[in-house]
N, C-alpha and C positions, 0 to 999 in steps of 0.2 A: 504493500500500500504506500509506504513512504518511499519516495524516489528522489534522488539527486543525480542529474545527468549533466556531466561536463561536456563542453564542446569548444572548438576554436584552436586547439593545439595544432602545430604545424612545424615544418622545417623552415628556419629563418636565419639569415646571415647576422653576424654580430653587428650591433647598432640598430637593428630593425625593431619592429613593433608587432605585437599581437594583442588581441582582446579575447580573453576567455569568458565563457558564459557557463552558468550553472542553473538549470531549470529545476525548480523544486515543486513537489506535489505530495499530497497525502498528510500534510501537517500544516499548522498555522504559521506559515513562513514569516509573516509580518511581526510575530511575537518573539522571534529568535535572533540572537546574535549569530552571525555567520562568519566562517573562516575559510581561508585558502591555506592548504598545506602543499608541500612538495616532497618527493622522495626520489633518490637516485640509487643505483645499485651499490650495495655495500654501506649504505648510510641509513640512519633512522629517518622517519618522516618528521619534517620540521615545519613549524608555523611560519607562514609567509606574511599574512595580513588578516585583519579581522575588522568587522563593522557591527555596530549595535543595531537594534531592531528598527529604529527610526532614523538611522544614519547620523545620529548626534555625536558619535565618536568613532574614530578609526585608529588602528594600530598597525605597525609594520615592523618586520625584522630589520635589523641594521643593514643587512646585505642588500635589501631592495628599496630602502627608504630613499625618496627623491626620484625614483625611476618607475615604481609601480603605484597604481591607484585602485583601491577597492571601492566599489559602489554597488547599489542595489536598487531595484525597482519593485516595490512591494505590490503594486497593482498588477505586475506581470509575474510575480513569484520567481524573480530571476536575480541572481548574484553575478557580478562582473569583476574581472581583474584586467585592467589596462596595463600592459607591460611595454615600456619604452626603453630605449638604449640597452637592448638585450645583450648579455654576455654569455660566452660558452658555459660559465659556471651556473647559469640559470637553467641549463638542460636538466630536465626531470619530468616525472609524471606529476601533474598537478591535480589535486583533489579538493572538492568543496566539502565542508563539514558543518554540522549543526550540533553544538554541544547540548547534551541531554542527560539529566540525572539517571535515566533508565538505560542509558547506553547511547553514545553519539550516533548520529546519522552520517553516512559517508556515501559519496559517489564512487564510480568505478575508475575515474581518472581520465585525463587527456594528456597525450605526450607532447611536450615542447622540446624541440631540439634546436640549439643555436650553434651553427657551424658554417664555416666558409668552404 
């Protein structure tokens, strides 16, 4: 019933831009803080950015601050991540996440590859 579906990942050259989307359904999206995580082989899944339910607050990891922007459209039940000035170190699978006391909701991820 609960679904988070990421899209927008692609192969892009260093310095390029991408916008990821996460379509949410099956829960009250507008009441949830939402987050983007990423994971690369051999590393743990790490927090990239987060946004509160009404977009009153955002937070970013130091590695993406100033380059990435998280946003949401509660009328469309969609979360976004605008990624600019991409670097090879940004290569990862990107996941959207909804924190939940009964167990977090997760999408299946979308692959971002930054390479020349």
